[in-house]
PyMOL Python script that loads the backbone (N, CA, C, O; Angstrom):
from pymol import cmd

cmd.read_pdbstr("""\
ATOM      1  N   UNK A   1       3.104  -4.246 -19.187  1.00  0.00           N
ATOM      2  CA  UNK A   1       3.659  -4.512 -18.509  1.00  0.00           C
ATOM      3  C   UNK A   1       5.194  -4.136 -18.864  1.00  0.00           C
ATOM      4  O   UNK A   1       5.460  -4.074 -20.064  1.00  0.00           O
ATOM      5  N   UNK A   2       6.035  -3.928 -18.106  1.00  0.00           N
ATOM      6  CA  UNK A   2       7.539  -2.937 -18.027  1.00  0.00           C
ATOM      7  C   UNK A   2       8.095  -3.868 -17.159  1.00  0.00           C
ATOM      8  O   UNK A   2       7.640  -4.777 -16.464  1.00  0.00           O
ATOM      9  N   UNK A   3       9.524  -3.270 -17.443  1.00  0.00           N
ATOM     10  CA  UNK A   3      10.728  -3.716 -16.163  1.00  0.00           C
ATOM     11  C   UNK A   3      10.926  -2.285 -15.593  1.00  0.00           C
ATOM     12  O   UNK A   3      10.990  -1.348 -16.389  1.00  0.00           O
ATOM     13  N   UNK A   4      11.024  -2.069 -14.275  1.00  0.00           N
ATOM     14  CA  UNK A   4      11.099  -1.047 -13.643  1.00  0.00           C
ATOM     15  C   UNK A   4      12.506  -1.035 -12.656  1.00  0.00           C
ATOM     16  O   UNK A   4      12.600  -1.815 -11.709  1.00  0.00           O
ATOM     17  N   UNK A   5      13.487  -0.141 -12.968  1.00  0.00           N
ATOM     18  CA  UNK A   5      15.033  -0.307 -12.043  1.00  0.00           C
ATOM     19  C   UNK A   5      14.655   0.250 -11.211  1.00  0.00           C
ATOM     20  O   UNK A   5      14.394   1.445 -11.346  1.00  0.00           O
ATOM     21  N   UNK A   6      14.466  -0.450  -9.937  1.00  0.00           N
ATOM     22  CA  UNK A   6      14.829   0.174  -8.471  1.00  0.00           C
ATOM     23  C   UNK A   6      16.359   0.240  -7.868  1.00  0.00           C
ATOM     24  O   UNK A   6      17.186  -0.668  -7.952  1.00  0.00           O
ATOM     25  N   UNK A   7      16.502   1.197  -7.399  1.00  0.00           N
ATOM     26  CA  UNK A   7      18.150   0.937  -6.389  1.00  0.00           C
ATOM     27  C   UNK A   7      17.801  -0.693  -5.785  1.00  0.00           C
ATOM     28  O   UNK A   7      16.743  -1.322  -5.762  1.00  0.00           O
ATOM     29  N   UNK A   8      19.316  -1.076  -5.280  1.00  0.00           N
ATOM     30  CA  UNK A   8      19.056  -2.083  -4.634  1.00  0.00           C
ATOM     31  C   UNK A   8      18.733  -2.466  -3.157  1.00  0.00           C
ATOM     32  O   UNK A   8      18.478  -3.550  -2.632  1.00  0.00           O
ATOM     33  N   UNK A   9      18.841  -1.110  -2.638  1.00  0.00           N
ATOM     34  CA  UNK A   9      18.373  -1.134  -1.219  1.00  0.00           C
ATOM     35  C   UNK A   9      17.411  -0.774  -1.259  1.00  0.00           C
ATOM     36  O   UNK A   9      16.843  -1.278  -0.290  1.00  0.00           O
ATOM     37  N   UNK A  10      16.537   0.018  -1.939  1.00  0.00           N
ATOM     38  CA  UNK A  10      14.853   0.118  -2.003  1.00  0.00           C
ATOM     39  C   UNK A  10      14.450  -1.824  -2.211  1.00  0.00           C
ATOM     40  O   UNK A  10      13.613  -2.391  -1.509  1.00  0.00           O
ATOM     41  N   UNK A  11      15.241  -2.500  -3.268  1.00  0.00           N
ATOM     42  CA  UNK A  11      14.370  -3.540  -3.893  1.00  0.00           C
ATOM     43  C   UNK A  11      14.548  -4.589  -2.403  1.00  0.00           C
ATOM     44  O   UNK A  11      13.707  -5.426  -2.077  1.00  0.00           O
ATOM     45  N   UNK A  12      15.800  -4.311  -1.658  1.00  0.00           N
ATOM     46  CA  UNK A  12      15.672  -5.267  -0.283  1.00  0.00           C
ATOM     47  C   UNK A  12      14.985  -4.738   0.280  1.00  0.00           C
ATOM     48  O   UNK A  12      14.047  -5.527   0.397  1.00  0.00           O
ATOM     49  N   UNK A  13      14.675  -3.636   0.907  1.00  0.00           N
ATOM     50  CA  UNK A  13      13.133  -3.105   1.852  1.00  0.00           C
ATOM     51  C   UNK A  13      11.969  -3.698   1.173  1.00  0.00           C
ATOM     52  O   UNK A  13      11.066  -4.231   1.818  1.00  0.00           O
ATOM     53  N   UNK A  14      11.962  -3.612  -0.253  1.00  0.00           N
ATOM     54  CA  UNK A  14      10.108  -4.234  -0.834  1.00  0.00           C
ATOM     55  C   UNK A  14      10.115  -5.705  -0.470  1.00  0.00           C
ATOM     56  O   UNK A  14       9.082  -6.368  -0.371  1.00  0.00           O
ATOM     57  N   UNK A  15      11.856  -6.379  -0.194  1.00  0.00           N
ATOM     58  CA  UNK A  15      11.783  -8.068  -0.544  1.00  0.00           C
ATOM     59  C   UNK A  15      11.113  -8.093   1.082  1.00  0.00           C
ATOM     60  O   UNK A  15      10.095  -8.727   1.361  1.00  0.00           O
ATOM     61  N   UNK A  16      11.901  -7.277   2.067  1.00  0.00           N
ATOM     62  CA  UNK A  16      11.542  -7.680   3.607  1.00  0.00           C
ATOM     63  C   UNK A  16      10.166  -7.179   3.987  1.00  0.00           C
ATOM     64  O   UNK A  16       9.403  -7.790   4.735  1.00  0.00           O
ATOM     65  N   UNK A  17       9.883  -5.869   3.336  1.00  0.00           N
ATOM     66  CA  UNK A  17       8.101  -5.454   3.754  1.00  0.00           C
ATOM     67  C   UNK A  17       7.433  -6.505   3.434  1.00  0.00           C
ATOM     68  O   UNK A  17       6.601  -6.932   4.234  1.00  0.00           O
ATOM     69  N   UNK A  18       7.708  -7.334   1.854  1.00  0.00           N
ATOM     70  CA  UNK A  18       6.991  -8.229   1.062  1.00  0.00           C
ATOM     71  C   UNK A  18       6.641  -9.565   2.070  1.00  0.00           C
ATOM     72  O   UNK A  18       5.554 -10.132   2.183  1.00  0.00           O
ATOM     73  N   UNK A  19       8.115  -9.922   2.865  1.00  0.00           N
ATOM     74  CA  UNK A  19       7.442 -10.828   3.872  1.00  0.00           C
ATOM     75  C   UNK A  19       6.586 -10.972   4.539  1.00  0.00           C
ATOM     76  O   UNK A  19       5.749 -11.875   4.533  1.00  0.00           O
ATOM     77  N   UNK A  20       6.742  -9.641   5.545  1.00  0.00           N
ATOM     78  CA  UNK A  20       6.002  -9.238   6.873  1.00  0.00           C
ATOM     79  C   UNK A  20       4.574  -9.225   6.179  1.00  0.00           C
ATOM     80  O   UNK A  20       3.665  -9.781   6.797  1.00  0.00           O
ATOM     81  N   UNK A  21       4.308  -8.674   5.019  1.00  0.00           N
ATOM     82  CA  UNK A  21       3.210  -8.340   4.488  1.00  0.00           C
ATOM     83  C   UNK A  21       2.393  -9.338   3.790  1.00  0.00           C
ATOM     84  O   UNK A  21       1.483  -8.960   3.052  1.00  0.00           O
ATOM     85  N   UNK A  22       2.710 -10.897   4.010  1.00  0.00           N
ATOM     86  CA  UNK A  22       2.344 -11.851   2.604  1.00  0.00           C
ATOM     87  C   UNK A  22       2.280 -11.439   1.650  1.00  0.00           C
ATOM     88  O   UNK A  22       1.331 -11.970   1.074  1.00  0.00           O
ATOM     89  N   UNK A  23       2.937 -10.469   0.814  1.00  0.00           N
ATOM     90  CA  UNK A  23       2.912 -10.150  -0.360  1.00  0.00           C
ATOM     91  C   UNK A  23       4.244 -10.724  -1.641  1.00  0.00           C
ATOM     92  O   UNK A  23       5.392 -10.675  -1.198  1.00  0.00           O
ATOM     93  N   UNK A  24       4.147 -11.049  -2.594  1.00  0.00           N
ATOM     94  CA  UNK A  24       5.103 -11.010  -3.224  1.00  0.00           C
ATOM     95  C   UNK A  24       5.752  -9.596  -3.167  1.00  0.00           C
ATOM     96  O   UNK A  24       5.125  -8.590  -2.835  1.00  0.00           O
ATOM     97  N   UNK A  25       7.034  -9.611  -3.512  1.00  0.00           N
ATOM     98  CA  UNK A  25       7.821  -8.634  -3.682  1.00  0.00           C
ATOM     99  C   UNK A  25       7.423  -7.819  -4.813  1.00  0.00           C
ATOM    100  O   UNK A  25       7.716  -6.639  -4.617  1.00  0.00           O
ATOM    101  N   UNK A  26       6.625  -8.118  -6.388  1.00  0.00           N
ATOM    102  CA  UNK A  26       6.166  -7.332  -6.979  1.00  0.00           C
ATOM    103  C   UNK A  26       4.995  -6.441  -6.401  1.00  0.00           C
ATOM    104  O   UNK A  26       4.937  -5.212  -6.437  1.00  0.00           O
ATOM    105  N   UNK A  27       3.701  -7.668  -5.641  1.00  0.00           N
ATOM    106  CA  UNK A  27       2.757  -6.747  -4.897  1.00  0.00           C
ATOM    107  C   UNK A  27       3.293  -5.566  -3.972  1.00  0.00           C
ATOM    108  O   UNK A  27       2.763  -4.457  -3.919  1.00  0.00           O
ATOM    109  N   UNK A  28       4.490  -5.981  -3.203  1.00  0.00           N
ATOM    110  CA  UNK A  28       4.738  -4.834  -2.387  1.00  0.00           C
ATOM    111  C   UNK A  28       4.991  -3.740  -2.624  1.00  0.00           C
ATOM    112  O   UNK A  28       4.612  -2.899  -1.809  1.00  0.00           O
ATOM    113  N   UNK A  29       5.971  -3.158  -4.217  1.00  0.00           N
ATOM    114  CA  UNK A  29       6.171  -2.417  -5.013  1.00  0.00           C
ATOM    115  C   UNK A  29       4.779  -1.516  -5.639  1.00  0.00           C
ATOM    116  O   UNK A  29       4.466  -0.329  -5.557  1.00  0.00           O
ATOM    117  N   UNK A  30       4.183  -2.626  -6.244  1.00  0.00           N
ATOM    118  CA  UNK A  30       3.127  -2.183  -6.654  1.00  0.00           C
ATOM    119  C   UNK A  30       1.939  -1.362  -5.368  1.00  0.00           C
ATOM    120  O   UNK A  30       1.127  -0.469  -5.611  1.00  0.00           O
ATOM    121  N   UNK A  31       2.182  -1.962  -4.161  1.00  0.00           N
ATOM    122  CA  UNK A  31       1.380  -1.328  -3.182  1.00  0.00           C
ATOM    123  C   UNK A  31       1.734   0.291  -2.714  1.00  0.00           C
ATOM    124  O   UNK A  31       1.064   1.287  -2.442  1.00  0.00           O
ATOM    125  N   UNK A  32       3.185  -0.053  -2.785  1.00  0.00           N
ATOM    126  CA  UNK A  32       3.980   1.324  -2.029  1.00  0.00           C
ATOM    127  C   UNK A  32       3.721   2.631  -3.212  1.00  0.00           C
ATOM    128  O   UNK A  32       3.513   3.799  -2.881  1.00  0.00           O
ATOM    129  N   UNK A  33       3.791   2.103  -4.724  1.00  0.00           N
ATOM    130  CA  UNK A  33       3.637   2.958  -5.918  1.00  0.00           C
ATOM    131  C   UNK A  33       2.237   3.763  -5.864  1.00  0.00           C
ATOM    132  O   UNK A  33       2.035   4.962  -6.056  1.00  0.00           O
ATOM    133  N   UNK A  34       1.078   2.433  -5.450  1.00  0.00           N
ATOM    134  CA  UNK A  34      -0.386   2.998  -5.203  1.00  0.00           C
ATOM    135  C   UNK A  34      -0.732   4.175  -4.621  1.00  0.00           C
ATOM    136  O   UNK A  34      -1.284   5.204  -5.011  1.00  0.00           O
ATOM    137  N   UNK A  35      -0.154   3.673  -3.313  1.00  0.00           N
ATOM    138  CA  UNK A  35      -0.077   4.523  -2.171  1.00  0.00           C
ATOM    139  C   UNK A  35       0.617   5.775  -2.188  1.00  0.00           C
ATOM    140  O   UNK A  35       0.036   6.710  -1.635  1.00  0.00           O
ATOM    141  N   UNK A  36       1.441   5.936  -2.569  1.00  0.00           N
ATOM    142  CA  UNK A  36       2.177   7.202  -2.809  1.00  0.00           C
ATOM    143  C   UNK A  36       1.629   7.873  -3.851  1.00  0.00           C
ATOM    144  O   UNK A  36       1.644   9.099  -3.745  1.00  0.00           O
ATOM    145  N   UNK A  37       0.861   7.129  -5.416  1.00  0.00           N
ATOM    146  CA  UNK A  37       0.169   8.163  -6.439  1.00  0.00           C
ATOM    147  C   UNK A  37      -0.701   8.654  -5.762  1.00  0.00           C
ATOM    148  O   UNK A  37      -0.966   9.848  -5.899  1.00  0.00           O
ATOM    149  N   UNK A  38      -1.429   7.798  -4.780  1.00  0.00           N
ATOM    150  CA  UNK A  38      -2.476   8.421  -3.929  1.00  0.00           C
ATOM    151  C   UNK A  38      -2.931   9.574  -3.187  1.00  0.00           C
ATOM    152  O   UNK A  38      -4.022  10.128  -3.058  1.00  0.00           O
ATOM    153  N   UNK A  39      -1.432   9.826  -2.607  1.00  0.00           N
ATOM    154  CA  UNK A  39      -1.118  10.599  -1.876  1.00  0.00           C
ATOM    155  C   UNK A  39      -0.746  11.386  -2.222  1.00  0.00           C
ATOM    156  O   UNK A  39      -1.101  12.425  -1.664  1.00  0.00           O
ATOM    157  N   UNK A  40       0.223  11.492  -3.373  1.00  0.00           N
ATOM    158  CA  UNK A  40       0.557  12.618  -4.116  1.00  0.00           C
ATOM    159  C   UNK A  40      -0.888  13.607  -4.880  1.00  0.00           C
ATOM    160  O   UNK A  40      -0.920  14.806  -5.158  1.00  0.00           O
ATOM    161  N   UNK A  41      -1.793  12.707  -5.021  1.00  0.00           N
ATOM    162  CA  UNK A  41      -3.098  13.331  -5.536  1.00  0.00           C
ATOM    163  C   UNK A  41      -3.820  13.941  -4.473  1.00  0.00           C
ATOM    164  O   UNK A  41      -4.344  15.024  -4.737  1.00  0.00           O
ATOM    165  N   UNK A  42      -3.971  13.444  -3.244  1.00  0.00           N
ATOM    166  CA  UNK A  42      -5.170  13.765  -1.779  1.00  0.00           C
ATOM    167  C   UNK A  42      -4.114  14.022  -0.600  1.00  0.00           C
ATOM    168  O   UNK A  42      -4.398  13.333   0.380  1.00  0.00           O
ATOM    169  N   UNK A  43      -3.073  14.752  -0.432  1.00  0.00           N
ATOM    170  CA  UNK A  43      -1.777  15.669   0.038  1.00  0.00           C
ATOM    171  C   UNK A  43      -2.894  16.117   1.014  1.00  0.00           C
ATOM    172  O   UNK A  43      -2.286  16.779   1.855  1.00  0.00           O
ATOM    173  N   UNK A  44      -4.565  16.103   1.438  1.00  0.00           N
ATOM    174  CA  UNK A  44      -4.511  16.201   3.127  1.00  0.00           C
ATOM    175  C   UNK A  44      -5.192  14.901   3.818  1.00  0.00           C
ATOM    176  O   UNK A  44      -5.801  14.757   4.878  1.00  0.00           O
ATOM    177  N   UNK A  45      -4.731  13.769   2.478  1.00  0.00           N
ATOM    178  CA  UNK A  45      -5.277  12.207   3.805  1.00  0.00           C
ATOM    179  C   UNK A  45      -4.144  12.006   4.092  1.00  0.00           C
ATOM    180  O   UNK A  45      -3.144  12.481   3.555  1.00  0.00           O
ATOM    181  N   UNK A  46      -4.227  11.142   5.134  1.00  0.00           N
ATOM    182  CA  UNK A  46      -3.729  10.378   5.819  1.00  0.00           C
ATOM    183  C   UNK A  46      -3.316   8.869   5.442  1.00  0.00           C
ATOM    184  O   UNK A  46      -4.244   8.216   4.963  1.00  0.00           O
ATOM    185  N   UNK A  47      -1.924   8.115   5.592  1.00  0.00           N
ATOM    186  CA  UNK A  47      -2.317   6.670   4.865  1.00  0.00           C
ATOM    187  C   UNK A  47      -3.411   6.280   5.588  1.00  0.00           C
ATOM    188  O   UNK A  47      -4.404   6.033   4.904  1.00  0.00           O
ATOM    189  N   UNK A  48      -3.515   6.158   6.731  1.00  0.00           N
ATOM    190  CA  UNK A  48      -4.790   5.398   6.881  1.00  0.00           C
ATOM    191  C   UNK A  48      -6.065   6.030   6.295  1.00  0.00           C
ATOM    192  O   UNK A  48      -6.835   5.084   6.124  1.00  0.00           O
ATOM    193  N   UNK A  49      -6.612   7.075   5.937  1.00  0.00           N
ATOM    194  CA  UNK A  49      -7.771   7.552   5.126  1.00  0.00           C
ATOM    195  C   UNK A  49      -7.506   6.939   3.839  1.00  0.00           C
ATOM    196  O   UNK A  49      -8.456   6.422   3.252  1.00  0.00           O
ATOM    197  N   UNK A  50      -6.143   6.917   3.219  1.00  0.00           N
ATOM    198  CA  UNK A  50      -6.371   6.206   1.715  1.00  0.00           C
ATOM    199  C   UNK A  50      -6.613   4.880   1.711  1.00  0.00           C
ATOM    200  O   UNK A  50      -7.161   4.243   0.811  1.00  0.00           O
ATOM    201  N   UNK A  51      -6.163   4.447   2.814  1.00  0.00           N
ATOM    202  CA  UNK A  51      -6.297   3.067   2.672  1.00  0.00           C
ATOM    203  C   UNK A  51      -7.879   3.109   2.965  1.00  0.00           C
ATOM    204  O   UNK A  51      -8.609   2.627   2.099  1.00  0.00           O
ATOM    205  N   UNK A  52      -8.167   3.378   3.539  1.00  0.00           N
ATOM    206  CA  UNK A  52      -9.872   3.335   4.398  1.00  0.00           C
ATOM    207  C   UNK A  52     -10.449   3.476   2.823  1.00  0.00           C
ATOM    208  O   UNK A  52     -10.991   2.491   2.322  1.00  0.00           O
ATOM    209  N   UNK A  53     -10.360   4.341   2.288  1.00  0.00           N
ATOM    210  CA  UNK A  53     -10.832   4.919   0.890  1.00  0.00           C
ATOM    211  C   UNK A  53     -10.921   4.031   0.163  1.00  0.00           C
ATOM    212  O   UNK A  53     -11.983   3.796  -0.414  1.00  0.00           O
ATOM    213  N   UNK A  54      -9.435   3.032  -0.069  1.00  0.00           N
ATOM    214  CA  UNK A  54      -9.325   2.130  -1.201  1.00  0.00           C
ATOM    215  C   UNK A  54     -10.191   1.091  -0.608  1.00  0.00           C
ATOM    216  O   UNK A  54     -10.848   0.600  -1.526  1.00  0.00           O
ATOM    217  N   UNK A  55     -10.520   0.465   0.678  1.00  0.00           N
ATOM    218  CA  UNK A  55     -11.532  -0.105   1.248  1.00  0.00           C
ATOM    219  C   UNK A  55     -12.695  -0.033   0.630  1.00  0.00           C
ATOM    220  O   UNK A  55     -13.113  -0.957  -0.067  1.00  0.00           O
ATOM    221  N   UNK A  56     -13.363   1.119   0.828  1.00  0.00           N
ATOM    222  CA  UNK A  56     -14.501   1.136   0.163  1.00  0.00           C
ATOM    223  C   UNK A  56     -14.578   0.845  -1.208  1.00  0.00           C
ATOM    224  O   UNK A  56     -15.319  -0.015  -1.683  1.00  0.00           O
ATOM    225  N   UNK A  57     -13.756   1.615  -1.889  1.00  0.00           N
ATOM    226  CA  UNK A  57     -13.452   1.092  -3.586  1.00  0.00           C
ATOM    227  C   UNK A  57     -13.956   0.042  -3.693  1.00  0.00           C
ATOM    228  O   UNK A  57     -14.989  -0.078  -4.351  1.00  0.00           O
ATOM    229  N   UNK A  58     -13.372  -0.996  -3.081  1.00  0.00           N
ATOM    230  CA  UNK A  58     -13.187  -2.418  -3.520  1.00  0.00           C
ATOM    231  C   UNK A  58     -14.525  -3.165  -2.437  1.00  0.00           C
ATOM    232  O   UNK A  58     -14.724  -4.342  -2.139  1.00  0.00           O
ATOM    233  N   UNK A  59     -15.286  -1.861  -2.040  1.00  0.00           N
ATOM    234  CA  UNK A  59     -16.763  -2.605  -1.021  1.00  0.00           C
ATOM    235  C   UNK A  59     -16.053  -3.977   0.153  1.00  0.00           C
ATOM    236  O   UNK A  59     -16.453  -5.070   0.554  1.00  0.00           O
ATOM    237  N   UNK A  60     -14.931  -3.198   0.333  1.00  0.00           N
ATOM    238  CA  UNK A  60     -14.617  -4.222   1.838  1.00  0.00           C
ATOM    239  C   UNK A  60     -15.470  -3.984   3.077  1.00  0.00           C
ATOM    240  O   UNK A  60     -15.495  -2.821   3.481  1.00  0.00           O
ATOM    241  N   UNK A  61     -16.119  -4.825   3.695  1.00  0.00           N
ATOM    242  CA  UNK A  61     -16.528  -4.135   5.449  1.00  0.00           C
ATOM    243  C   UNK A  61     -15.788  -4.266   5.882  1.00  0.00           C
ATOM    244  O   UNK A  61     -15.180  -5.332   5.783  1.00  0.00           O
ATOM    245  N   UNK A  62     -15.388  -3.308   6.604  1.00  0.00           N
ATOM    246  CA  UNK A  62     -14.622  -3.198   8.019  1.00  0.00           C
ATOM    247  C   UNK A  62     -15.389  -3.396   9.282  1.00  0.00           C
ATOM    248  O   UNK A  62     -16.518  -2.960   9.507  1.00  0.00           O
ATOM    249  N   UNK A  63     -14.757  -3.998   9.955  1.00  0.00           N
ATOM    250  CA  UNK A  63     -15.742  -4.379  11.695  1.00  0.00           C
ATOM    251  C   UNK A  63     -15.327  -3.155  11.993  1.00  0.00           C
ATOM    252  O   UNK A  63     -14.394  -2.524  11.495  1.00  0.00           O
ATOM    253  N   UNK A  64     -16.090  -2.844  12.857  1.00  0.00           N
ATOM    254  CA  UNK A  64     -16.421  -2.078  13.461  1.00  0.00           C
ATOM    255  C   UNK A  64     -15.484  -2.379  15.163  1.00  0.00           C
ATOM    256  O   UNK A  64     -15.483  -3.476  15.722  1.00  0.00           O
ATOM    257  N   UNK A  65     -14.986  -1.505  15.543  1.00  0.00           N
ATOM    258  CA  UNK A  65     -14.111  -1.008  16.746  1.00  0.00           C
ATOM    259  C   UNK A  65     -15.134  -1.659  17.760  1.00  0.00           C
ATOM    260  O   UNK A  65     -16.318  -1.386  17.559  1.00  0.00           O
ATOM    261  N   UNK A  66     -14.833  -2.476  18.809  1.00  0.00           N
ATOM    262  CA  UNK A  66     -15.583  -2.676  19.950  1.00  0.00           C
ATOM    263  C   UNK A  66     -15.757  -1.444  20.856  1.00  0.00           C
ATOM    264  O   UNK A  66     -14.992  -0.518  21.126  1.00  0.00           O
ATOM    265  N   UNK A  67     -16.710  -1.666  21.146  1.00  0.00           N
ATOM    266  CA  UNK A  67     -16.978  -0.396  22.312  1.00  0.00           C
ATOM    267  C   UNK A  67     -16.665  -0.704  23.628  1.00  0.00           C
ATOM    268  O   UNK A  67     -17.074  -1.757  24.116  1.00  0.00           O
ATOM    269  N   UNK A  68     -15.872   0.218  24.380  1.00  0.00           N
ATOM    270  CA  UNK A  68     -15.482   0.335  25.838  1.00  0.00           C
ATOM    271  C   UNK A  68     -15.972   0.186  27.158  1.00  0.00           C
ATOM    272  O   UNK A  68     -15.236   0.409  28.119  1.00  0.00           O
TER     273      UNK A  68
END
""", "prot")
cmd.dss("prot")
cmd.show_as("cartoon", "prot")
cmd.util.cbc("prot")
cmd.orient("prot")
């Protein structure tokens, strides 16, 4: 584990986002870094596809949308 220096404005955005997403500031920053790393490695995937891929890797069962 180490210390990462980030811009004060970005830290404030992470703090605000962490409140909305019910994560710690560190967990929010880690989430953003993970998604960013996966997006760079998989440039053809959308954010939603990346998140769905992560759910699948964690064996999370996703609810099916209700039929209209």
